[in-house]
C-alpha positions in Angstrom: 10.2 13.0 12.9 7.3 10.9 13.3 5.9 8.9 16.2 4.4 5.1 16.1 0.6 5.3 15.7 -1.1 2.8 17.5 -3.1 0.5 14.2 -5.6 -0.5 13.6 -4.9 -3.1 10.7 -3.6 -6.4 12.5 -1.4 -8.3 9.3 -1.9 -12.4 10.0 -1.2 -15.4 7.6 -3.5 -17.6 6.1 -3.7 -18.2 2.4 -5.0 -15.9 0.2 -5.4 -16.7 -3.3 -3.6 -19.7 -3.2 -0.4 -18.9 -1.8 0.6 -18.8 1.4 3.5 -15.8 1.1 -0.8 -13.8 1.0 -1.5 -12.3 4.1 -5.3 -11.7 5.6 -6.2 -8.1 6.6 -8.1 -7.1 9.6 -9.6 -4.0 10.8 -10.1 -3.8 14.4 -10.7 -7.6 13.9 -12.9 -7.8 10.6 -11.6 -9.2 7.5 -10.1 -6.4 5.5 -12.0 -7.4 2.2 -15.4 -6.9 3.8 -14.0 -3.8 5.7 -12.7 -2.2 2.2 -15.9 -3.8 -0.3 -18.1 -1.6 1.9 -16.1 1.5 1.8 -16.2 1.2 -1.6 -19.1 1.0 -2.1 -19.6 4.1 0.4 -16.9 5.6 -0.2 -16.9 9.3 0.9 -13.4 9.9 3.0 -10.2 8.6 2.7 -9.6 4.7 3.6 -7.0 4.3 6.4 -5.4 1.1 3.5 -2.4 1.2 6.1 0.7 1.9 7.5 4.1 2.2 6.7 7.2 1.3 8.7 8.8 4.4 10.4 12.0 4.5 8.5 9.7 5.4 5.5 7.4 8.0 7.2 10.8 9.6 8.8 12.1 9.9 5.3 8.6 11.2 3.8 8.7 13.9 7.3 5.4 12.6 7.1 2.6 13.2 11.2 2.3 9.7 10.7 2.6 6.3 9.3 -0.7 6.0 8.3 -1.6 5.2 4.4 -5.2 6.8 3.1 -6.2 6.1 0.1 -8.8 9.0 -1.1 -12.5 7.7 -3.1 -11.0 9.6 -6.1 -7.5 7.9 -6.6 -9.4 4.5 -6.1 -11.7 5.3 -8.9 -8.2 6.1 -11.4 -7.0 3.5 -10.5 -10.7 1.0 -11.1 -10.5 2.8 -14.6 -6.8 2.0 -14.7 -6.4 -1.0 -14.0 -9.4 -2.5 -13.9 -7.5 -6.5 -13.5 -7.0 -5.1 -9.7 -10.4 -6.0 -8.1 -11.1 -4.4 -4.5 -9.9 -7.5 -2.6 -6.2 -7.4 -4.1 -6.6 -4.8 -2.0 -5.8 -6.8 0.7 -2.4 -6.8 -0.6 -1.0 -3.6 0.3 -0.5 -3.7 4.0 1.8 -6.7 3.1 3.2 -4.9 0.5 4.1 -1.8 3.2 5.3 -4.2 5.3 7.5 -6.6 3.5 8.4 -5.2 0.0 11.2 -3.5 -0.9 11.0 0.4 -1.1 12.5 2.8 -3.7 12.5 6.5 -3.7 11.0 8.3 -7.0 10.8 12.2 -4.9 13.3 12.8 -2.4 11.0 13.1 0.7 7.9 13.6 -1.4 7.4 9.8 -3.0 8.5 6.1 -2.6 7.6 3.2 -4.5 7.5 -0.4 -2.4 7.9 -3.2 -4.9 6.6 -6.6 -3.7 7.0 -10.5 -5.4 6.0 -13.6 -3.6 4.6 -17.0 -5.6 5.0 -15.2 -8.5 2.8 -12.5 -7.7 4.6 -8.9 -8.2 2.7 -6.1 -7.0 3.9 -1.9 -6.8 2.4 0.6 -4.8 3.5 4.5 -4.5 2.2 6.6 -1.6 3.2 10.4 -1.7 3.5 13.4 1.3 0.8 15.7 1.5 1.7 19.4 2.4 -0.4 18.5 5.2 2.3 15.6 5.9 0.2 13.0 5.3 0.7 10.2 3.6 -1.7 9.3 0.4 -1.8 5.4 -1.5 -1.5 7.0 -5.6 -0.2 3.9 -7.3 -1.5 0.0 -7.3 -1.0 -2.8 -9.5 0.2 -6.2 -10.6 3.5 -6.1 -11.9 5.2 -8.3 -14.2 9.2 -9.0 -13.3 10.8 -6.8 -16.2 8.9 -3.9 -14.7 9.4 -4.4 -11.0 13.2 -5.1 -12.3 13.5 -1.2 -14.2 11.9 0.2 -10.7 14.9 -1.9 -8.6 17.3 -0.7 -11.4 15.7 3.6 -12.1 15.8 4.6 -7.8 17.4 4.7 -4.9 16.2 1.7 -2.3 15.8 3.1 1.2 13.9 0.0 2.5 
């Protein structure tokens, strides 16, 4: 059983990409985009990208709700999805907060989908052997891709 941890991440409403469903994310009171962009320049250690709901942390049998992004995964994502600039990563905590969650691999991997204002995103998290949760995939998704995820996997949240 996991306990709710005190997150350094705060989500506040603002218009991002000209749509009010997007949020501004603050980390210790600083704009997420600025903090994240700084990390992308000096990314030697994992970045706390957000927190999954307690139900998902429990399902994954994780040690906390915190989701980490490794420098290696960020580099992989930049190569595979160059259209996702660093400022898009501000959406990740919102996806965890407002998105639908689907179990990809029992007690190991969960895929989140979120649609707002014509935008669609998918974010996949995985629990490590140490019980930590890592973001392993994040990209913009078209409606057909999101519908496929909804049909293929069991919704858990």
